[in-house]
C-alpha positions as CSV (number, residue, x, y, z in Angstrom):
1,M,0.0,0.0,0.0
2,H,1.3,3.4,-0.9
3,N,-0.2,6.0,1.4
4,P,2.0,9.1,1.6
5,C,1.7,12.3,3.7
6,A,3.9,15.4,4.1
7,I,5.9,16.3,7.2
8,I,6.6,20.0,7.7
9,P,8.9,20.9,10.6
10,V,8.0,24.4,11.8
11,F,9.9,26.9,14.0
12,D,8.6,30.4,13.7
13,H,7.6,30.3,10.0
14,E,4.0,31.6,10.5
15,L,4.0,33.8,7.5
16,P,4.9,31.4,4.6
17,L,3.4,28.3,6.3
18,P,-0.3,28.7,5.3
19,K,0.7,28.8,1.6
20,V,3.0,25.8,2.0
21,V,0.2,23.8,3.7
22,Q,-2.3,24.9,1.0
23,A,0.0,23.8,-1.8
24,V,0.6,20.4,-0.1
25,L,-3.1,19.8,0.4
26,A,-3.8,20.8,-3.2
27,A,-1.4,18.1,-4.3
28,G,-3.4,15.6,-2.4
29,L,-1.2,15.0,0.6
30,P,-2.3,15.1,4.2
31,C,0.1,17.2,6.4
32,V,1.8,16.5,9.7
33,L,2.9,19.8,11.1
34,V,5.6,19.6,13.8
35,D,5.7,22.6,16.1
36,D,9.3,22.7,17.2
37,A,8.6,24.9,20.3
38,S,7.7,27.9,18.1
39,S,6.5,31.3,19.3
40,P,2.9,31.8,20.5
41,A,2.1,33.6,17.2
42,C,3.4,30.7,15.1
43,A,1.8,28.2,17.4
44,A,-1.6,29.9,16.9
45,V,-1.3,29.7,13.1
46,M,-0.5,26.0,13.3
47,Q,-3.5,25.4,15.6
48,R,-5.8,27.1,13.1
49,L,-4.4,25.1,10.2
50,A,-4.8,21.8,12.2
51,E,-8.5,22.5,12.6
52,G,-8.8,21.9,8.9
53,E,-9.2,18.5,7.2
54,N,-6.1,16.3,6.7
55,V,-3.8,18.5,8.8
56,Y,-2.3,16.9,11.9
57,L,-0.3,18.7,14.6
58,V,2.5,17.5,16.9
59,R,3.9,19.9,19.5
60,L,7.4,19.6,20.9
61,P,7.7,21.3,24.3
62,V,11.5,21.9,23.8
63,N,13.1,22.9,20.5
64,Q,14.7,19.8,19.0
65,G,16.1,21.3,15.8
66,K,15.1,20.4,12.2
67,G,16.1,16.8,12.4
68,G,14.5,16.2,15.7
69,A,11.3,17.7,14.4
70,V,11.3,15.6,11.2
71,M,11.9,12.4,13.2
72,A,9.0,13.3,15.5
73,G,7.0,13.8,12.3
74,F,8.1,10.3,11.1
75,R,6.8,8.7,14.3
76,E,3.5,10.5,14.1
77,A,3.0,9.7,10.4
78,R,3.7,6.0,11.1
79,R,1.2,6.1,14.0
80,L,-1.4,7.5,11.7
81,G,-0.9,4.7,9.3
82,F,1.0,6.4,6.5
83,S,3.5,4.4,4.5
84,H,5.6,7.2,3.0
85,A,6.5,10.8,4.1
86,L,7.5,13.8,2.0
87,Q,9.8,16.1,4.0
88,V,9.0,19.8,3.2
89,D,10.5,23.0,4.6
90,A,8.1,25.5,6.1
91,D,9.8,28.6,4.6
92,G,8.5,28.2,1.1
93,Q,11.8,27.6,-0.6
94,H,10.8,24.3,-2.3
95,D,8.9,24.1,-5.5
96,L,5.8,22.3,-4.4
97,G,4.6,22.0,-7.9
98,D,7.0,19.0,-8.0
99,I,5.1,17.0,-5.4
100,A,3.0,15.1,-8.0
101,V,6.2,14.0,-9.8
102,F,7.8,12.8,-6.5
103,I,4.7,10.8,-5.6
104,E,4.6,9.3,-9.1
105,H,8.2,8.1,-8.9
106,S,7.6,6.8,-5.3
107,R,4.6,4.8,-6.4
108,A,6.7,3.2,-9.2
109,Q,9.6,2.6,-6.7
110,P,8.0,2.3,-3.3
111,D,11.2,1.1,-1.6
112,A,13.3,4.1,-2.8
113,V,14.0,7.4,-1.2
114,I,13.0,10.0,-3.8
115,C,15.4,12.9,-3.3
116,G,15.4,16.4,-4.5
117,Y,18.4,17.5,-6.6
118,P,18.3,21.3,-6.1
119,Q,18.4,23.6,-9.0
120,Y,19.2,27.0,-7.5
121,D,18.3,30.4,-8.8
122,A,20.2,33.7,-8.1
123,S,18.6,33.9,-4.7
124,V,20.8,31.3,-3.1
125,P,23.3,32.7,-0.6
126,K,26.7,32.2,-2.1
127,G,28.4,31.2,1.2
128,R,25.8,28.4,1.7
129,L,26.2,27.3,-1.9
130,Y,29.9,26.9,-1.8
131,A,29.9,25.3,1.6
132,R,27.7,22.5,0.2
133,Y,30.5,21.3,-2.0
134,L,32.6,20.4,1.1
135,T,29.7,18.4,2.4
136,H,29.3,16.7,-1.0
137,F,32.9,15.6,-0.9
138,W,32.7,14.1,2.6
139,V,29.4,12.4,1.8
140,W,31.0,10.7,-1.2
141,V,34.0,9.7,0.9
142,N,31.8,8.3,3.7
143,T,29.6,6.3,1.3
144,L,32.5,5.3,-1.0
145,S,30.2,6.3,-3.8
146,L,28.9,9.2,-5.9
147,Q,25.3,7.9,-5.5
148,I,24.2,10.8,-3.3
149,K,24.1,13.8,-5.6
150,D,23.0,16.3,-2.9
151,S,22.6,15.4,0.8
152,M,21.4,18.7,2.1
153,C,18.2,19.4,0.2
154,G,15.3,18.8,2.6
155,F,12.8,18.0,-0.1
156,R,12.6,14.2,-0.3
157,L,10.0,11.4,0.0
158,Y,10.9,8.5,2.3
159,P,9.5,5.0,2.7
160,L,8.7,5.0,6.4
161,A,9.5,1.3,7.2
162,P,13.3,1.4,6.6
163,V,13.5,5.0,8.0
164,M,11.8,4.0,11.2
165,H,14.0,0.9,11.6
166,L,17.0,3.2,11.3
167,I,16.0,5.9,13.7
168,D,14.8,3.3,16.2
169,H,18.3,1.8,16.3
170,V,20.7,4.6,15.6
171,Q,21.1,8.0,17.1
172,I,21.0,10.6,14.3
173,G,21.8,14.3,14.5
174,K,18.8,16.4,15.4
175,R,19.7,19.7,13.8
176,M,21.2,20.8,10.5
177,D,23.3,17.6,10.4
178,F,20.2,15.4,10.0
179,D,19.6,15.7,6.3
180,S,23.1,14.4,5.3
181,E,23.5,11.9,8.1
182,I,20.3,10.0,7.4
183,L,21.1,9.6,3.7
184,V,24.6,8.3,4.5
185,R,23.3,5.8,7.0
186,L,20.6,4.7,4.6
187,S,23.2,4.3,1.9
188,W,25.2,2.1,4.3
189,R,22.1,-0.1,4.5
190,N,21.9,-0.3,0.7
191,Q,18.7,1.7,0.5
192,P,17.6,2.5,-3.0
193,M,17.6,6.2,-3.9
194,Q,16.4,8.2,-6.9
195,W,17.2,11.8,-7.7
196,L,14.8,14.3,-9.3
197,P,15.7,17.9,-10.2
198,T,13.7,20.5,-8.3
199,R,13.9,24.3,-8.2
200,V,14.9,26.0,-4.9
201,H,14.3,29.6,-4.2
202,Y,15.4,31.6,-1.1
203,P,12.7,34.2,-0.4
204,E,14.2,37.7,0.3
205,D,12.2,38.0,3.5
206,G,12.8,34.3,4.4
207,L,13.8,33.4,8.0
208,S,16.8,31.1,8.1
209,H,17.6,29.1,11.3
210,F,21.0,28.0,10.0
211,R,23.6,29.1,12.5
212,L,26.8,29.7,10.6
213,F,29.3,28.8,13.3
214,H,27.4,26.3,15.4
215,D,25.8,24.4,12.6
216,N,29.0,24.1,10.6
217,V,30.7,22.7,13.7
218,L,27.9,20.2,14.1
219,I,28.2,19.2,10.4
220,S,32.0,18.8,10.7
221,K,31.5,16.6,13.8
222,M,28.9,14.6,11.9
223,H,31.3,14.0,8.9
224,T,34.1,12.9,11.3
225,K,31.8,10.5,13.1
226,L,30.6,9.1,9.8
227,F,34.1,8.8,8.5
228,F,35.1,6.5,11.3
229,G,31.8,4.6,10.9
230,M,32.6,4.1,7.3
231,L,36.1,2.7,8.1
232,G,34.5,0.0,10.2
233,R,32.1,-0.9,7.4
234,F,34.6,-0.5,4.6
235,P,34.6,-4.2,3.4
236,L,30.8,-4.5,3.6
237,I,30.3,-1.3,1.7
238,L,32.7,-2.3,-1.1
239,W,31.1,-5.8,-1.3
240,R,27.7,-4.3,-1.7
241,R,29.0,-1.9,-4.4
242,W,30.1,-4.9,-6.4
243,L,26.8,-6.7,-6.2
244,P,24.8,-6.8,-9.4
């Protein structure tokens, strides 16, 4: 059974959020909103949205970070009986017109993670863009593969069964290190992945929660941890790469 929903982690994005939810619902997906200890104003917006049909709300009493909120959303989606979950940012940077294409590919390959391969316009901050290449390099090293074309785009459709098995048994970073780490660890488990180009736009008045120093330190620690994890799995990873 292929029964997808969308998971939207939210931390003080009350202005763009209603349009994001509207677009997701228009694409035929129910929404699981995860309130990551937002302000009262944002919490009120989410409460109003959750009063509508096919919108569910999970509230976290303490801010967990993007990854922590997404994983809370995974658990709620699984509890509600969904089989797949589309991760969507709340700030409106993703092209939600691509949802139908992602769902179509997921139905055709239900075991695969359908990942967004971002196509940036001129709005992307150049510092963020160039820093991604360093993460790309370490992800390729830590997977011994070029399979993961982009590990930082938070627009992807997951099959919940393997994801839940992973997060129930492995501690994964809860903040901006989450997006890359979960793909690397799924790759170690030989999880199928497919990449679809998708446009990404950074709104001029958008609110970014990326902390330049703290999150780059977290990401560096994550790459180091994964590198030593890769060394311990080196023979198994190579053996799987050679399988037909």
